[in-house]
C-alpha positions in Angstrom: -7.2 22.9 33.8 -4.9 24.3 36.4 -2.4 26.8 34.9 0.4 25.0 36.7 0.0 22.0 34.4 2.6 21.6 31.6 1.7 22.0 28.0 2.0 18.2 27.6 -0.2 17.5 30.6 -2.8 19.9 29.2 -2.8 18.5 25.7 -3.3 14.9 26.9 -5.7 15.9 29.7 -3.5 14.0 32.1 -5.8 14.4 35.0 -8.8 12.9 33.2 -9.0 9.2 33.8 -12.4 8.3 35.2 -11.7 4.6 35.0 -8.6 4.9 37.1 -6.8 2.7 34.6 -3.0 2.6 35.4 -2.0 2.0 31.8 -3.9 5.2 30.8 -2.0 7.1 33.5 1.3 5.8 32.1 0.4 6.6 28.5 -0.6 10.1 29.4 2.4 10.8 31.6 4.9 9.5 29.1 3.2 11.4 26.2 3.1 14.6 28.3 6.8 14.3 28.9 7.5 13.8 25.2 5.4 16.8 24.3 7.1 18.9 26.9 10.5 17.8 25.7 9.7 18.9 22.1 8.2 22.1 23.3 11.3 23.0 25.4 13.6 22.2 22.4 11.4 24.2 20.1 11.7 27.2 22.4 15.5 27.1 22.2 15.5 27.6 18.4 14.3 30.2 16.0 14.7 28.0 12.9 11.3 27.6 11.2 12.1 24.1 9.9 13.0 22.9 13.4 9.9 24.5 14.8 7.8 22.7 12.1 9.3 19.4 12.9 8.8 19.8 16.7 5.3 21.0 16.2 4.5 18.0 14.0 6.0 15.6 16.5 3.9 17.1 19.3 0.7 16.7 17.2 1.5 13.1 16.4 2.4 12.3 20.0 -1.0 13.7 21.1 -2.7 11.7 18.3 -0.8 8.5 19.3 -1.8 8.9 22.9 -5.5 9.1 22.0 -5.2 5.8 20.1 -3.2 4.2 22.8 -5.8 5.2 25.4 -8.5 3.8 23.2 -6.6 0.5 23.0 -6.1 0.5 26.8 -9.7 1.1 27.5 -11.4 -1.1 24.8 -13.2 -4.0 26.6 -12.2 -7.6 25.7 -14.5 -9.5 23.5 
């Protein structure tokens, strides 16, 4: 991945969407923004508890994005 990509964009692999699904693009973009927001806030503090909370949030956003992408790409029965 290009080094110019944000941490959020890297974590959700924002540029990977072989199906070209617009909903997948939105899920990944919004999730990347949330991860970047938490990362920026975490960098402002040296409080370990705040860092733990922001780190957990970033992990769960990434996890949620994977499930949302699965939902967005699951074929109808």
